[in-house]
SEDREN-673144 format. One record per residue (C-alpha): residue in three letters; x, y, z. Coordinates in steps of 0.05 Angstrom, whole numbers. Each point is the difference from the previous one (the first is absolute). Example, Ala and Ser with C-alpha at 12.3 -4.5 7.8 and 13.67 -1.06 7.14 Angstrom:
! SEDREN-673144
code/u/v/w
ALA/246/-90/156
SER/27/69/-13
//
This chain:
! SEDREN-673144
code/u/v/w
MET/-2/1/9
LYS/50/47/5
ARG/37/-16/-62
ILE/-54/14/-35
MET/-18/63/27
LYS/66/20/-12
TRP/-3/-10/-63
ILE/-59/26/-7
ILE/20/74/38
THR/57/3/-48
LEU/-27/-22/-62
LEU/-53/62/14
GLY/60/49/9
VAL/23/-13/-64
CYS/-66/6/-39
LEU/-1/74/44
GLY/74/19/-12
PHE/-20/-20/-70
GLY/-56/60/9
GLY/48/61/24
VAL/41/-15/-62
VAL/-50/-2/-44
ASP/-38/60/32
ALA/64/39/-6
ILE/6/-17/-81
GLU/-72/24/-7
LYS/16/59/39
LYS/54/23/-41
ARG/-34/-28/-62
GLY/-63/56/22
LYS/-46/-45/7
VAL/-45/5/71
GLY/-55/-31/36
TRP/-42/70/-3
VAL/-25/47/-62
LYS/29/68/5
GLY/-25/47/58
HIS/-18/-62/42
LYS/26/22/76
ALA/33/-71/19
GLY/33/-3/68
PHE/57/-45/16
TYR/-21/-60/-1
GLU/-25/5/-63
ARG/61/38/-32
ASN/53/-47/25
VAL/-41/-71/34
LYS/-57/-17/-33
ARG/25/-15/-67
PRO/60/-50/25
MET/-45/-34/43
ASP/-57/-12/-56
PHE/60/-26/-47
GLY/26/-48/65
LEU/-61/-27/28
SER/-21/-9/-73
LEU/53/-35/-29
PHE/8/-49/74
ALA/-83/-19/-16
LEU/11/-20/-58
ILE/62/-41/10
VAL/-35/-30/64
LEU/-67/-11/-37
SER/30/-28/-64
PRO/-34/-73/21
VAL/-68/36/7
MET/7/35/-67
THR/24/-57/-38
ALA/-57/-37/30
THR/-52/41/-17
GLY/29/12/-73
LEU/-15/-69/-5
LEU/-60/-9/26
VAL/-34/66/-44
LYS/21/-36/-66
VAL/-28/-75/31
ILE/-64/39/25
LEU/-11/51/-57
GLY/46/-7/-49
LYS/42/45/-41
PRO/26/57/10
VAL/21/2/75
LEU/19/70/7
PHE/-63/51/-6
LYS/46/67/-21
GLN/-48/61/-6
GLU/30/75/-3
ARG/-17/37/73
SER/8/78/22
GLY/65/16/37
LEU/61/53/17
GLY/-42/61/-34
GLY/-47/-34/-33
LYS/54/-28/-47
PRO/-29/-71/-18
PHE/30/-74/15
GLU/-10/-72/-10
ILE/-19/-33/63
LEU/9/-79/13
LYS/-54/-42/35
TYR/-14/-73/-12
ARG/-66/-12/-46
THR/-58/-11/38
MET/-54/-7/-54
ILE/-18/-50/-55
ASP/-11/39/-66
GLN/-77/-18/-10
ARG/-41/34/-54
ASP/-74/12/-23
GLU/-24/-12/-58
ASN/20/53/-34
GLY/70/-8/22
GLU/10/51/48
LEU/33/-18/75
LEU/-52/-15/43
PRO/-4/49/64
ASP/59/-6/59
LYS/-40/-25/47
ASP/-25/-63/-47
ARG/79/-18/-17
LEU/22/-5/67
THR/6/-70/21
PRO/-1/-20/78
PHE/89/-15/-15
GLY/0/69/-23
ARG/-55/26/59
TRP/60/-29/47
LEU/51/21/-36
ARG/-26/85/13
ALA/-30/-23/68
SER/83/-22/11
SER/26/59/-30
ILE/44/-56/-32
ASP/-13/21/-68
GLU/30/61/21
LEU/60/-23/16
LEU/36/12/-60
GLU/-9/75/2
LEU/62/-16/46
LEU/41/6/-61
ASN/-34/72/-14
ILE/34/23/66
VAL/59/-24/-17
LYS/-1/41/-69
GLY/-18/59/35
ASP/-69/0/-32
MET/-31/-6/73
SER/7/1/79
ILE/-10/-51/50
VAL/-53/59/24
GLY/-33/57/-42
PRO/-65/12/-37
ARG/-28/-65/-40
PRO/17/13/-77
LEU/-63/17/-37
LEU/-23/-17/-83
ILE/28/45/-42
GLN/-51/30/-20
TYR/-34/19/76
LEU/60/66/-19
ASP/-44/50/-24
ARG/-70/-24/47
TYR/44/39/69
ASP/-4/65/19
GLU/51/28/27
GLU/0/-21/72
GLN/1/-76/-30
ALA/47/8/-50
ARG/52/22/56
ARG/8/-81/18
HIS/41/-6/-66
GLU/55/48/50
VAL/29/-66/11
ARG/21/-73/-17
PRO/-69/-41/3
GLY/11/-65/51
PHE/-19/-65/10
THR/-47/21/60
GLY/-16/70/29
LEU/-44/28/39
ALA/-71/-11/-34
GLN/13/-75/-5
VAL/9/-2/84
HIS/-66/40/0
GLY/-49/-39/-44
ARG/41/-22/-58
ASN/-53/-3/-57
ALA/-65/5/50
ILE/8/75/19
SER/-18/51/-63
TRP/44/35/-49
GLU/-1/64/33
LYS/18/-34/70
LYS/54/-36/-40
PHE/34/68/-31
TYR/-11/22/67
TRP/49/-41/37
ASP/45/7/-64
VAL/12/70/17
LYS/6/-7/69
TYR/58/-50/-9
VAL/39/44/-50
ASP/-9/61/52
HIS/26/-56/58
ILE/47/-41/-28
THR/58/-26/69
PHE/34/-57/19
LEU/-41/-22/53
GLY/-66/14/-47
ASP/27/-43/-57
TRP/9/-64/57
LYS/-76/7/23
ILE/-18/-1/-63
ILE/30/-61/-12
PHE/-20/-37/59
ASP/-75/23/-3
THR/14/-23/-86
VAL/12/-75/32
ARG/-56/0/69
THR/-54/20/-77
VAL/26/-43/-44
LEU/-3/-59/59
LYS/-77/22/20
ARG/-11/7/-75
GLU/-33/60/7
GLY/-22/51/-50
ILE/25/-54/-70
SER/-60/37/-39
CYS/-61/52/-19
ALA/-72/-35/14
GLY/-6/-33/-70
GLU/68/5/-31
ALA/62/-34/-9
THR/41/50/35
MET/-23/73/-5
THR/-57/46/-55
GLU/26/47/-49
PHE/30/63/20
MET/-41/50/-40
GLY/21/63/34
SER/-20/47/61
GLU/-63/30/-3
LYS/13/80/-12
//
């Protein structure tokens, strides 16, 4: 047991060390995790990105057997493709390709049109979403710098012109694997509530706050709270704020 703990601590230290190097290189190239005008504190400027990189790389290594097994199960149960790729809006609204495990089948109606998401979501797919295992591939997005561990969830590109000025502030920082909205109702709350929590996070990014969100996320996932909006596979489409 002592050897295992020593190996884990050493591996984590190496991953965090790589995170520091990556952060230094990115800063030298002028790449930061917030847009111009955003007031970033010491933690956000100097700790958040190295921590994101190090912890995500560590998680990828430790969870590689789970991720490999998940990929094989998706291939056997749902077929190809195993991966789900989709453009989402990231830092400053810039698009990036998010990675997930596939959770739905390509079932179509008599006209060749895809059925609604809730009709294509299989029991296996529901389990993947409820456990958040389908999102483990987003660790690669975090390592690449597209995302952070904690931040507003990345949403569809077509929503960009539907936000009001306040809601658009969610793009002042990198999107996250989890965030304040995810621990305050997840998909069971309204879009307005989601954006309220997103902007609140943007204005209050701290080390202890991030870790509280991480631990609260584990609790939320284990309790399977707020997995979807009533009658939907996940959430209704955001059509824009009422003026």
